[in-house]
C-alpha positions in Angstrom: -68.3 41.4 10.6 -69.8 40.5 7.3 -73.6 40.7 7.1 -76.3 39.7 4.6 -79.3 42.0 4.6 -82.4 40.5 3.0 -84.9 43.2 2.1 -87.2 44.1 -0.7 -88.0 47.0 -3.0 -91.3 47.6 -4.8 -90.4 50.6 -7.0 -89.1 50.4 -10.6 -85.7 51.6 -9.3 -85.5 48.5 -7.0 -84.3 50.6 -4.0 -85.2 49.6 -0.5 -87.5 51.9 1.5 -86.1 54.6 3.9 -86.5 52.4 6.9 -84.5 49.6 5.4 -81.9 52.0 4.0 -81.5 53.6 7.5 -81.1 50.1 9.1 -78.4 49.2 6.5 -76.6 52.5 7.0 -76.7 52.0 10.8 -75.2 48.5 10.5 -72.5 49.8 8.2 -71.7 52.6 10.6 -70.9 50.0 13.3 -68.2 48.7 10.9 -70.1 45.8 9.4 -69.7 45.0 5.8 -73.3 44.7 4.6 -74.5 43.1 1.3 -78.1 43.8 0.2 -80.3 41.1 -1.4 -83.8 41.8 -2.6 -86.2 39.0 -1.7 -89.0 40.1 -4.0 -86.7 39.2 -7.0 -86.7 35.6 -5.7 -90.5 35.5 -5.5 -92.9 34.5 -8.3 -96.2 36.2 -7.6 -97.1 39.6 -6.1 -93.5 40.0 -5.0 -93.9 37.8 -1.9 -95.4 34.4 -2.9 -93.9 31.4 -4.6 -90.5 30.9 -6.1 -89.4 32.5 -9.4 -88.9 29.6 -11.7 -86.0 31.4 -13.4 -83.9 31.1 -10.3 -82.6 27.9 -8.8 -82.7 27.9 -5.0 -79.7 25.7 -4.7 -77.6 28.1 -6.8 -78.9 31.1 -4.7 -77.8 29.2 -1.5 -74.4 28.3 -3.0 -73.8 32.0 -4.0 -74.6 33.1 -0.4 -72.5 30.4 1.1 -69.4 31.4 -0.8 -69.6 34.9 0.9 -69.1 33.5 4.4 -71.5 35.8 6.1 -71.3 36.0 9.9 -75.0 36.7 10.2 -78.0 37.9 8.3 -80.9 40.3 8.9 -84.1 39.7 7.0 -87.1 42.0 6.8 -90.5 40.2 6.7 -88.8 36.8 6.2 -87.3 38.0 2.9 -85.0 35.3 1.4 -85.6 32.8 4.2 -85.8 29.7 2.1 -84.2 26.4 3.3 -81.3 26.7 0.8 -80.4 30.2 2.1 -80.7 29.3 5.8 -78.4 26.3 5.2 -75.9 28.5 3.5 -75.6 30.9 6.5 -73.1 29.7 9.1 -74.4 31.8 12.0 -77.3 33.6 13.4 -80.3 34.8 11.3 -82.6 37.6 12.6 -85.9 38.3 10.9 -87.4 41.7 11.6 -91.2 41.6 11.2 -92.4 45.0 10.2 -95.8 44.1 8.7 -98.8 41.9 9.4 -98.5 38.2 8.4 -100.4 38.8 5.1 -97.3 40.8 4.0 -94.6 38.2 4.9 -92.7 36.4 2.3 -94.1 32.9 1.6 -91.9 31.4 -1.1 -93.2 27.8 -0.6 -96.8 28.8 -0.1 -96.9 27.1 3.3 -98.4 30.1 5.1 -96.8 33.0 6.9 -95.4 31.1 9.8 -93.1 28.5 8.3 -89.9 30.5 8.5 -90.4 31.1 12.2 -90.2 27.3 12.8 -86.7 27.2 11.4 -84.8 28.5 14.4 -84.4 32.1 13.3 -84.3 34.9 15.9 -87.4 37.1 15.6 -87.9 40.8 16.3 -91.6 41.8 16.2 -92.3 45.5 15.7 -95.7 45.5 17.2 -97.2 43.8 20.3 -100.0 42.5 18.2 -97.5 40.7 15.9 -95.7 39.4 19.0 -99.0 37.9 20.3 -99.9 36.4 16.9 -96.5 34.7 16.7 -96.8 33.3 20.2 -100.3 31.9 19.3 -99.2 30.5 15.9 -95.8 29.0 16.5 -95.2 26.6 19.4 -91.9 27.0 21.2 -91.1 30.4 19.6 -91.0 32.4 22.9 -87.3 32.1 23.5 -86.4 33.4 20.1 -88.9 36.2 20.0 -88.2 39.8 20.9 -90.5 42.8 20.8 -88.9 46.0 19.8 -90.4 49.3 18.8 -89.1 50.9 15.6 -86.9 53.9 16.0 -85.6 56.3 13.3 -83.2 59.2 13.4 -84.5 62.6 14.1 -83.6 65.1 11.5 -80.9 67.6 12.5 -83.3 70.3 11.4 -85.8 69.5 14.1 -85.4 71.1 17.4 -86.7 68.6 19.9 -85.7 68.1 23.5 -86.2 64.3 23.9 -87.1 63.1 27.4 -85.9 59.6 26.6 -83.6 58.3 23.9 -85.6 56.6 21.1 -83.0 53.9 20.2 
């Protein structure tokens, strides 16, 4: 399976954070071929708003289309512009980690626009789930609530009662 992962990186080294890195690693360990794209490089202001005028959205879409991805995973709606969504032939899942004020808004239409485009949604908090249900009509069938889970360090000696993922 060939996957596009749309994340972001705020540091000078342009590396995704540990949670995204772990998610990418987990996907790759299932046998998926994962390519990482940084959505903050597509943005104009503050890393999440507007489109960078140096990039042409239709060329970004064409580049993604030529890779023939089976699916895509996006964190906080990263890279979810119409040109990219059209380029993807299959399912797109957006994982909402932060509050709406932190979601990518490339066309400055507000934080909810990408959710109206038929993407599958994973909300990482029950409050986000509720806000989505209130803000986006008809979203219920595409919305899933999931708690985040991370690996437990091998150095820790815990006796878990229930599996965390």
